[in-house]
C-alpha positions as CSV (number, residue, x, y, z in Angstrom):
1,M,0.0,-0.2,-0.4
2,A,1.6,2.9,-1.2
3,G,1.1,6.1,1.4
4,A,-2.5,5.9,3.1
5,P,-3.3,2.2,4.0
6,G,-5.9,3.4,6.4
7,L,-7.3,5.1,3.7
8,E,-7.0,2.4,1.4
9,R,-8.4,-0.1,3.6
10,G,-11.5,2.2,3.6
11,L,-11.9,2.5,0.7
12,D,-11.7,-1.3,0.2
13,I,-14.0,-1.6,2.7
14,I,-17.0,0.9,0.7
15,E,-16.1,-1.6,-2.7
16,L,-16.5,-4.9,-1.3
17,I,-19.9,-3.8,0.7
18,G,-21.4,-1.7,-2.2
19,A,-20.3,-4.9,-4.5
20,A,-22.2,-7.3,-2.4
21,P,-25.8,-8.6,-3.0
22,A,-26.2,-8.6,0.5
23,P,-25.3,-7.2,3.6
24,V,-21.6,-8.6,4.6
25,R,-20.1,-10.2,8.1
26,F,-17.7,-8.6,10.3
27,N,-15.5,-11.0,9.9
28,D,-16.0,-11.5,6.2
29,I,-14.4,-8.0,5.8
30,A,-11.2,-8.0,8.3
31,Q,-10.3,-11.3,6.2
32,H,-11.0,-9.7,3.1
33,L,-8.6,-6.8,4.1
34,G,-5.7,-9.0,5.5
35,V,-6.0,-7.0,9.2
36,S,-7.1,-7.7,12.7
37,H,-10.5,-7.6,14.3
38,V,-9.6,-4.4,16.0
39,S,-8.4,-3.0,12.3
40,A,-11.2,-3.7,11.0
41,S,-13.7,-2.5,13.9
42,R,-11.8,1.0,13.6
43,I,-12.1,1.7,9.9
44,L,-15.7,0.5,10.3
45,R,-16.8,2.6,13.1
46,V,-15.3,6.2,10.8
47,L,-17.5,4.7,7.8
48,R,-20.2,4.5,9.9
49,D,-20.1,7.8,12.0
50,R,-19.5,9.3,8.4
51,G,-22.8,7.5,6.7
52,F,-20.7,5.6,4.3
53,V,-22.0,2.6,5.6
54,E,-24.8,0.9,8.2
55,K,-24.6,-2.0,10.7
56,D,-28.0,-3.8,10.3
57,A,-29.3,-3.9,13.9
58,V,-30.7,-7.5,13.4
59,S,-28.4,-9.1,11.9
60,G,-25.6,-7.1,12.6
61,R,-23.9,-7.2,8.9
62,Y,-22.9,-4.0,7.1
63,K,-24.5,-2.5,4.1
64,P,-24.1,0.5,2.0
65,G,-24.8,3.8,4.1
66,A,-26.9,7.0,2.9
67,K,-23.2,8.7,1.8
68,M,-22.3,5.4,-0.3
69,T,-25.6,6.0,-2.5
70,L,-25.3,9.6,-2.8
71,V,-22.1,9.1,-4.4
72,G,-23.7,6.2,-6.5
73,L,-26.1,8.6,-7.3
74,S,-23.5,10.6,-9.5
75,I,-22.8,7.8,-11.7
76,P,-23.8,8.5,-15.4
77,V,-26.6,6.6,-15.5
78,V,-28.2,8.8,-12.6
79,E,-27.3,11.5,-15.1
80,R,-29.0,10.4,-17.7
81,L,-32.4,9.3,-16.2
82,R,-32.3,13.1,-14.6
83,R,-31.5,14.6,-18.2
84,E,-34.4,12.4,-19.9
85,A,-36.5,13.2,-17.1
86,A,-36.3,17.0,-17.2
87,V,-37.9,16.5,-20.8
88,L,-40.3,14.3,-19.6
89,L,-41.5,15.1,-16.5
90,P,-43.2,18.2,-17.4
91,A,-45.5,16.7,-19.9
92,L,-46.6,14.0,-17.6
93,M,-47.2,16.7,-15.0
94,E,-49.5,18.2,-17.1
95,C,-50.9,15.1,-18.3
96,T,-52.0,13.6,-14.9
97,R,-52.3,17.2,-13.3
98,S,-49.9,15.7,-10.3
99,T,-46.5,16.3,-8.9
100,I,-44.5,13.4,-10.5
101,L,-41.5,12.3,-9.1
102,V,-38.4,10.0,-10.6
103,I,-37.2,7.6,-8.2
104,H,-34.0,5.3,-8.0
105,W,-34.1,2.5,-5.5
106,T,-30.3,1.2,-4.9
107,G,-31.5,-2.3,-3.6
108,A,-30.6,-0.9,0.0
109,H,-32.0,3.2,-0.3
110,M,-34.4,5.0,-2.5
111,H,-33.7,8.6,-3.7
112,C,-36.1,11.1,-5.3
113,I,-33.9,11.9,-8.2
114,A,-36.1,14.1,-10.2
115,K,-39.3,16.0,-9.5
116,Q,-41.9,17.9,-11.1
117,T,-44.5,19.9,-8.8
118,H,-47.7,20.5,-9.8
119,P,-49.4,24.0,-8.5
120,E,-52.7,21.9,-7.5
121,S,-51.0,19.1,-5.7
122,I,-49.0,18.3,-2.4
123,A,-45.2,18.5,-2.9
124,M,-44.7,15.7,-0.8
125,Q,-41.1,14.0,-1.5
126,P,-37.9,16.6,-1.4
127,L,-35.2,15.8,-3.6
128,G,-32.5,13.0,-1.7
129,E,-32.8,10.4,-0.1
130,I,-36.7,8.4,1.2
131,R,-36.4,7.5,4.6
132,T,-40.7,7.2,4.8
133,N,-41.3,3.4,4.5
134,L,-42.9,2.8,1.2
135,L,-44.7,-0.1,2.1
136,D,-47.2,2.1,4.2
137,C,-48.5,4.4,1.1
138,P,-50.1,3.5,-1.8
139,W,-47.3,4.4,-4.5
140,G,-45.1,2.5,-2.5
141,W,-47.3,-0.3,-2.6
142,L,-47.6,-0.5,-7.0
143,F,-43.8,0.4,-6.4
144,Y,-43.4,-2.9,-4.3
145,Q,-45.9,-5.0,-7.1
146,S,-43.1,-4.3,-9.8
147,L,-40.1,-5.9,-7.6
148,D,-39.3,-9.6,-8.9
149,D,-39.5,-12.0,-5.9
150,A,-35.8,-11.8,-4.8
151,K,-36.5,-7.3,-4.9
152,R,-39.7,-7.9,-2.6
153,R,-37.7,-10.6,-0.2
154,Q,-35.0,-7.4,0.1
155,C,-37.5,-4.8,0.3
156,W,-38.5,-6.7,3.3
157,R,-35.0,-7.1,4.8
158,T,-34.2,-3.3,4.4
159,G,-37.4,-1.7,5.8
160,P,-40.2,-3.0,7.3
161,S,-38.9,-4.1,11.1
162,E,-39.0,-0.3,11.8
163,Y,-42.5,-0.3,11.6
164,P,-44.6,-3.4,12.7
165,D,-48.3,-2.2,11.4
166,V,-46.8,-2.5,7.7
167,T,-46.9,-6.2,7.5
168,R,-47.2,-8.7,4.1
169,D,-50.7,-9.8,4.5
170,R,-52.0,-6.3,4.3
171,V,-49.4,-4.9,2.0
172,S,-51.0,-7.5,-0.2
173,K,-54.4,-6.6,0.9
174,E,-54.0,-3.2,-0.4
175,L,-52.1,-4.9,-3.7
176,A,-55.6,-6.8,-4.3
177,A,-57.6,-3.7,-3.9
178,F,-56.0,-2.0,-6.4
179,A,-55.8,-4.6,-8.8
180,R,-59.6,-4.8,-8.1
181,S,-60.0,-0.7,-9.1
182,G,-57.9,-1.4,-12.2
183,Y,-54.6,-0.3,-11.2
């Protein structure tokens, strides 16, 4: 390692957690870095305190934090979505007479990356990370319905534990009601 081994190890952790399909165990992180548990713990504490990684309260595993997600939002794909949305959102807003949002989901976090507010509707979501459990609101149910089974399972692992009133049964009933209404 040239010059800043602590920084390089921190970046290695960010790359490991960012590329992992599921939260990563502490022992796997320490082993990947080839460092002691004390060293890995210090680096993870700094990354957690700065918001780059989060420790899952139930499993104790590490996953991307909000700041890691924000860094990812500067990638070309998201920038392309923002540019294309800038052209389409005004027309959608006029057609639906509603506020229109473009949501980017990383699998762990959702971010509102573009928005066109209709003057007669409620401007409910600011740009940035979405902290609300979307499984507790109608547009969240529609988003959930669009996911494949693996992503639905991931959605349940990363969100609803903080909201005991949001159950799979409740969401399924709401989706069935939407389907009966033609949505």
